[in-house]
N, C-alpha and C positions, 0 to 999 in steps of 0.2 A: 504494499500499499504505500511505500513511501514514493515512488517513482510513477507509477502508474496507477495509484489508486485501486489497486485489486479488489473491490471489495468481496470478502469473503462471507457467504451468508449462509448460516445455520438457524434453522426452528428448533427450539428445545421445550422442554415442558418443566416448570419450574414451581407451579401450583395449582388446586383442583379445589373445589366444593359446592353445596347444594342450602339457600336460605329462602325464608320467604319472601317473594319481593313486594316490596311497601306501595300502596296505591301512590300513584302519581297526586302531588299537591297542585290542587285548582286553586289559583288566586284570580283577582280583581283585573281586568284588562285595564293597561296602562292606558291614560287619559292622553290626548294628540299632544298636550301642553306637557306632561310630563315625558312626553317621548323627545321633543322638541328640547327639551332641557337636557336630555340625555346625550342628545346629540352632540349639543352645545359643548358638554363636559367631555368630552373624547377626550384621552390622554394624548399627549405628542409621542410622536415616535421615540424608541429609545436611541440611545448612541448604537448600542451595539446593532439592532433592527437597522439603522440609517449606514451602518459600515456593510451589513450583509447584504443591503440592498445593492448596494455599490458595488459590491462584489457578481450579483446575478444580473447587474446591468453590463456588466463585464462581458458575461459569457450572450446577452441576448439584445442588448443595445437599448436605447431607451424608449421604444415603440410599447405603447401602451402599458408604459410603467406606472405605480402609482406608489404612495409613499409606503407602503407595505407589503406590495405584491406585483408581479406580472402577469398579464396575461400573453402567452406565449403558444406555440407549437410546437407538440413532443410526440415521442412515435407510444403508440399503443403499450401497453406495458407487456400483452402477449404477441399480438401480431404487430411485429417491428418495425414491418414497412407500411403498417395505416398510422397517420398522422392527424392527429385532433387537437383542439384548442383546449387549453388547460388554465386555471389562476396557479402560479406558482408562489409559495411564501417561504423568506428564510424559517429555519429551524435552528440551527446550530453554526458555529464556524469555531475553528480551533488553529492554531498555529503551531507547523509542525517544525522540529529542530532545524531542516535543512532551508528554512527561511519561505516555506510553502506554505500557502493558506488551504485548507479543507471545508465548503462549505455543505451542509446537507439542508435539502428544501422539499417541502411537501406540494404536491399536487392534486387537483380537482381538476376532474372536466368540466366543461363548461357547455350548457344547451345553448340553442338556438337563439336565445336573447343576450347571452353571456351572461348569465346567472350560472351560478356552481350547482352542479348535480350529486349533492350527499344526503346521504339517508344514513338512518340504523346497519344498514346492510353492508352502504358502501365505505371501503379503504382508504386511506391516504396512500399517494402513490409517493417513494421515493426516489430521490435524485441526488447525487452528489458529485462536488466538481472541486478540482484541485488550479489553484490559481498561484502566481509569482509575479510581484511587483517588477517592471521591467521599465526603469527609468519611473516617469510619471504616471505609466499606465500599468493596466493588470493584463498580463498573459494568460490565458486561459490554457492549461497544460495537459489536462482529462476533463471528460464528463462523461457522467454514469445518468442517462436519463431513464425515468421510470422504471426501474428496477427491481422494484419490489411492492405489492399492494400489501400493508400494514393496517393495524389498528380499524377503527370503525368510527362512522357519521364523519368521513373523508377525511381524517386524522390519523395520526399514528403519534406515539408515546414520545416519551423524552430521550434525548440522545446522551449518550455518556462515551466519554472519550476515553480508551484505554491502550494500553500497551499488550501486544498478541505476544511478543517476543524482544528480544534484545534488537533494538533500532529498529523495530515494528510495528508501527502507529496504529490504531484501527478504531471501530466503534462499533457499541452495542446499542440497538434500539428496541426500548421496553415498548409492548404493543400489546393489543387485544381488545377486548369486549363482553358483554353479556346478551347473550342470546338464548330466549325462552327458559330462562333462568338457568343457566348454564355458562357461567362465567371462566373465561380463561384471558392467562397474559403470558404472551409469547418475547422471547428474546432472541432476535436475530444478530448475529455478529458478521458484520460486514466490515430472563431465564422463562424461561416459562413456566407459565401459572396458570393452572387450569381449577376451575370449582363448579360444583352445582349446588350452592347454595342457596341460589336465587330460586330455586324448582326442588326445595327438601321437604313437602308435608309427610303426613302420615301415610300418606299414599304410597308414597317412594318406599319400595324395596331397598333401593341400594343409595348411599350417600357417602361425600367421601369432601375429605380436604386434606389436600398435602400440598406443600409448600417447600419452595428450594432455592437455595443459596448458591452463587456460584461465584468461582473466583479462575483466574489464570495461576497455572503450576506450573514450573520449569520441570523440565524432564532432559536429561543428558543426552547430548548427538542431536538434538532439535534445534532448527531455527527459532522456531513458533513455541511458546508456549502453550500446554495443553489446559483445555475448558474443562474444569471438574464443577460438577452439579450434586449437592448432598442434598437430600431429600428428606424430610419428619413430617408426621401429619398421621391423621385416622382416617379408616374405612369402615362404612356402616354397612351390616345389610341384613336381611332375613329372606328366607325363602320366597321363590315369586309367588308361590299359590298361599302363601302364610297372610291371616287377618290382617287388614291396618293394624289393629290393636295390640298387636305382637310387636314387642321391643324389637329392634334391629340389634345386634351384636358388634360390637365396636371392636376393632384391631386397631393398635397403633403400628405405623408402616414407617419403615426408615430404610431409605436405599444411597447409592451414589453410583455415578454415571461418569467416566470420562471421556474427551473425545480428542483426538490429535487432528492437527492441520498436514493433510496428506498433500498437496500443494495446490490443491485447487477447492477443498471444502473442509469442512470439521467432519469426523466419521469416529462412532462408538467403538471403543477398544477394550472398554473394562466397563463391567456394571452394567446399569439397566436404568433406563428413565422409567419410572414408576408412577408418573402422573397418571390416574386415569383421564379418559374422556380424548385422549389427544392419538 
């Protein structure tokens, strides 16, 4: 990832659970005057966002540029030869030791009216770029557009910059969502969490909550550190034919999974990813 920003993409399971979903809170509709006040009170763009926007404009130019996003043409995440209109927003940036700057951005597809197409089932599309200052201008050294669909409601989660090995910077995105009471959090390396607590009433014969912590660990003779996940939690179940009044039996669970980088991706070499529902 130092020179080519070779994005290592692996999706792993870190947690899983099932709790009753709370009904949505329905409030009074905001008045027109309140909405106008909210618009007037919109906070100014932060210095970090402004700098990330400067970098993205170096990639795409000032066409259709706004304070916090750009409307640009990008390839479809699955059919790379198909181009479409997307709203691109900066998410994170990181200065590398060799002077390059990495930028991660989130894209959402636009409809014919120019509005974003986002819903609970719509992922955010991840793009990443490497730039270097050349005099007074930024030179684009690598771009990876719409390379992963992560998260829900048109957005992925937090970006965390990590070291994958000596002299090998990288980043991790934690993302996920809750669908029909089943929640899942994923960690993509370029941890994974899952649960069904959102739908674990008495009628459920199987419920679980498993969480995993991750870290990179050095292994002799390898340029990239191993990615190690350690899991703890519980798994509850009763026979499917049992009455709903029968208590589920709980078992504490614990496990470990070790992944090594094989030159193109992380592969499991030891243990097992025990997160249910993945």
